[in-house]
C-alpha positions as CSV (number, residue, x, y, z in Angstrom):
1,X,-36.0,12.5,13.6
2,X,-39.1,11.2,11.0
3,X,-42.3,10.3,13.1
4,X,-41.4,6.3,12.2
5,X,-38.2,5.9,12.9
6,X,-38.4,4.1,16.5
7,X,-36.7,6.6,18.9
8,X,-33.6,5.6,20.5
9,X,-32.2,6.4,23.7
10,X,-29.6,8.8,24.5
11,X,-26.8,8.0,26.1
12,X,-26.3,9.7,28.8
13,X,-22.9,10.3,28.7
14,X,-23.3,11.9,25.1
15,X,-21.8,15.2,25.7
16,X,-19.2,14.2,27.3
17,X,-18.0,11.5,24.1
18,X,-18.6,14.5,21.6
19,X,-16.6,16.8,23.4
20,X,-13.4,14.5,24.3
21,X,-13.5,13.2,21.0
22,X,-13.6,17.5,19.3
23,X,-10.6,17.6,22.2
24,X,-8.2,14.8,20.2
25,X,-9.5,14.8,16.6
26,X,-6.8,17.5,15.7
27,X,-4.1,14.7,17.2
28,X,-5.6,12.4,15.4
29,X,-5.3,13.5,12.1
30,X,-1.7,14.0,13.1
31,X,-0.7,10.9,13.8
32,X,-3.5,9.3,11.0
33,X,-1.0,11.5,9.0
34,X,2.9,10.7,10.8
35,X,2.3,7.2,12.2
36,X,-0.4,5.5,9.3
37,X,-2.5,5.0,12.2
38,X,-6.2,4.4,10.9
39,X,-4.5,3.5,7.6
40,X,-6.3,0.3,6.6
41,X,-3.9,0.0,3.7
42,X,-1.6,-0.6,6.5
43,X,-3.0,-3.8,7.7
44,X,-4.1,-6.1,5.2
45,X,-6.5,-8.1,6.7
46,X,-8.9,-5.0,7.3
47,X,-8.2,-3.9,4.1
48,X,-9.7,-7.3,2.2
49,X,-12.1,-6.7,5.1
50,X,-13.2,-3.3,3.5
51,X,-12.6,-4.7,0.6
52,X,-14.2,-7.3,0.6
53,X,-17.6,-5.1,2.4
54,X,-17.1,-2.9,-1.1
55,X,-17.6,-5.6,-3.4
56,X,-19.9,-7.0,-1.7
57,X,-22.5,-3.9,-1.6
58,X,-21.4,-2.7,-5.3
59,X,-23.8,-0.6,-6.7
60,X,-26.6,-1.7,-4.2
61,X,-27.5,1.6,-3.2
62,X,-25.6,4.3,-0.5
63,X,-23.3,3.6,2.2
64,X,-23.2,4.8,5.5
65,X,-19.8,4.7,7.3
66,X,-21.8,6.3,11.0
67,X,-18.7,7.1,13.0
68,X,-16.6,7.6,10.2
69,X,-13.7,10.4,12.5
70,X,-11.9,12.4,9.5
71,X,-12.8,10.5,6.5
72,X,-10.1,8.0,5.6
73,X,-12.5,4.6,5.9
74,X,-14.9,7.1,3.7
75,X,-13.0,8.1,1.4
76,X,-11.2,4.5,0.5
77,X,-15.5,3.1,0.3
78,X,-15.2,6.5,-3.1
79,X,-12.0,5.7,-3.9
80,X,-13.4,1.6,-4.3
81,X,-16.7,3.1,-6.7
82,X,-19.1,3.2,-3.1
83,X,-21.4,5.9,-2.8
84,X,-20.6,6.6,0.4
85,X,-21.4,9.0,2.9
86,X,-19.7,9.8,6.6
87,X,-21.3,11.0,9.4
88,X,-19.9,11.3,12.8
89,X,-20.8,13.1,16.7
90,X,-17.8,14.7,17.0
91,X,-17.5,18.9,14.8
92,X,-13.9,18.8,15.1
93,X,-13.4,14.7,14.0
94,X,-16.3,16.7,10.4
95,X,-14.4,19.5,10.0
96,X,-11.1,17.2,9.4
97,X,-13.2,14.6,7.0
98,X,-14.7,17.8,4.8
99,X,-10.8,19.1,4.9
100,X,-9.5,16.4,4.5
101,X,-11.9,14.3,1.8
102,X,-13.8,17.4,0.0
103,X,-14.9,15.5,-2.7
104,X,-17.3,13.1,-0.1
105,X,-20.4,14.3,1.3
106,X,-20.3,13.9,5.4
107,X,-22.3,15.0,8.5
108,X,-22.8,15.8,12.2
109,X,-24.8,13.0,13.7
110,X,-25.0,11.1,16.7
111,X,-25.5,7.3,15.6
112,X,-28.8,7.2,18.4
113,X,-30.0,10.9,16.0
114,X,-30.0,9.7,12.5
115,X,-32.7,10.1,10.9
116,X,-32.9,6.8,8.0
117,X,-35.9,5.6,6.3
118,X,-36.6,1.7,5.8
119,X,-35.0,0.1,2.9
120,X,-32.7,3.3,2.0
121,X,-29.6,1.9,2.8
122,X,-26.6,-0.6,0.6
123,X,-24.7,-0.8,3.0
124,X,-23.7,0.3,6.5
125,X,-20.4,0.3,8.0
126,X,-19.4,0.7,11.3
127,X,-15.5,0.4,11.6
128,X,-14.6,0.6,15.8
129,X,-17.0,3.8,16.3
130,X,-19.9,1.5,17.8
131,X,-17.9,0.8,21.3
132,X,-18.6,4.2,22.6
133,X,-22.6,2.5,22.9
134,X,-24.1,1.5,26.9
135,X,-24.6,-1.9,26.4
136,X,-28.5,-1.2,26.2
137,X,-28.0,0.9,23.4
138,X,-26.1,-0.6,21.0
139,X,-28.7,-2.6,19.9
140,X,-31.1,0.2,19.4
141,X,-29.1,1.4,16.6
142,X,-28.2,-2.1,15.3
143,X,-32.0,-2.1,15.2
144,X,-32.3,1.2,13.5
145,X,-29.3,-0.4,10.6
146,X,-31.0,-3.2,9.9
147,X,-34.7,-1.2,9.0
148,X,-32.6,1.5,7.3
149,X,-30.2,-1.7,4.9
150,X,-32.6,-2.7,1.5
151,X,-32.9,-6.5,1.5
152,X,-29.7,-7.7,0.4
153,X,-28.2,-4.8,1.8
154,X,-24.7,-6.0,4.1
155,X,-23.4,-4.3,7.4
156,X,-19.6,-4.5,8.4
157,X,-18.5,-3.6,11.5
158,X,-15.6,-4.4,14.0
159,X,-15.1,-3.6,17.7
160,X,-12.5,-4.2,20.4
161,X,-13.2,-7.3,22.0
162,X,-12.2,-8.4,25.6
163,X,-13.8,-8.4,29.4
164,X,-16.0,-5.6,30.9
165,X,-14.9,-1.8,30.5
166,X,-12.6,0.2,30.5
167,X,-13.2,4.7,31.3
168,X,-10.4,6.3,28.6
169,X,-9.1,9.9,30.6
170,X,-6.3,10.0,27.8
171,X,-6.6,9.8,24.2
172,X,-4.1,10.2,21.0
173,X,-2.5,12.2,23.0
174,X,-4.7,13.9,25.2
175,X,-5.3,14.0,28.7
176,X,-9.0,14.8,29.7
177,X,-10.6,13.0,27.9
178,X,-14.0,10.9,28.8
179,X,-15.1,7.9,26.9
180,X,-16.1,4.5,27.9
181,X,-15.0,1.3,25.6
182,X,-17.6,-1.3,26.0
183,X,-15.7,-4.5,25.1
184,X,-17.2,-7.5,24.1
185,X,-16.9,-11.5,23.7
186,X,-16.7,-11.6,19.9
187,X,-20.2,-14.5,21.2
188,X,-21.4,-11.6,22.6
189,X,-20.6,-9.0,19.7
190,X,-22.4,-11.3,17.4
191,X,-25.9,-12.5,19.4
192,X,-26.3,-8.6,19.5
193,X,-25.8,-8.1,15.2
194,X,-28.6,-11.7,14.8
195,X,-30.7,-9.7,17.4
196,X,-30.7,-7.0,15.3
197,X,-32.2,-9.2,12.3
198,X,-28.5,-9.8,10.3
199,X,-26.9,-13.2,9.1
200,X,-23.5,-12.7,10.2
201,X,-21.2,-14.2,6.9
202,X,-18.2,-13.5,8.4
203,X,-15.7,-13.0,11.5
204,X,-12.7,-11.6,11.5
205,X,-10.6,-12.3,14.6
206,X,-7.7,-9.9,15.6
207,X,-5.1,-10.2,18.5
208,X,-3.7,-7.8,20.2
209,X,-0.9,-5.9,18.7
210,X,1.2,-4.5,21.9
211,X,-0.2,-1.3,21.0
212,X,-3.9,-1.9,19.8
213,X,-5.7,-4.8,22.0
214,X,-7.8,-7.3,20.4
215,X,-10.4,-7.1,18.1
216,X,-13.3,-8.5,15.5
217,X,-15.1,-8.1,12.6
218,X,-18.3,-9.2,11.5
219,X,-19.8,-8.6,8.4
220,X,-23.6,-9.5,7.9
221,X,-26.5,-9.3,5.3
222,X,-30.2,-7.7,5.7
223,X,-32.4,-11.3,4.8
224,X,-33.6,-11.5,1.6
225,X,-36.7,-11.8,2.8
């Protein structure tokens, strides 16, 4: 970690979460390829949000996709002409990302261990990838993102909405996994983003569709001055 990077608390379940995502990486990719799961092109509102983000970032600087999984959204941003790279906690996910999208750059890292220089990024994406962070850790990570963004840089995130947290022991057809899905009320989630020093500029609320629960997408901007 850079000497000038504030230390972020390490989640107690970090190793269990990493192992769990490694367990499901192969199944996740199989479902993505056979059912279209995770393909934003199949979900017009989600695609629109990512398109607006890509347009807003433009050529203002590199974009980091934090919790990129097998890299499908990173690759979509790259197709849009964005200088996008991805990181993920799970080596298994990153192995798949590199295989599926060799034209993109990927690395293994937790959101809590990133080394990001102040003002080095034009955009940060946290696309349904920050919900595993404990409630006391998420604000610290968002603060890191805010410092890493250039003035005028953009942050786009999506997460699960609801009351309370859910402990998952099965996911993507695999049993024996263990992670906690920290669900937020939209107004709480927006307040945490604001508290990190970012200004929300748009919010999209999504109802549950029978297969996935409700969610919220928030786009925020680092003030120019």
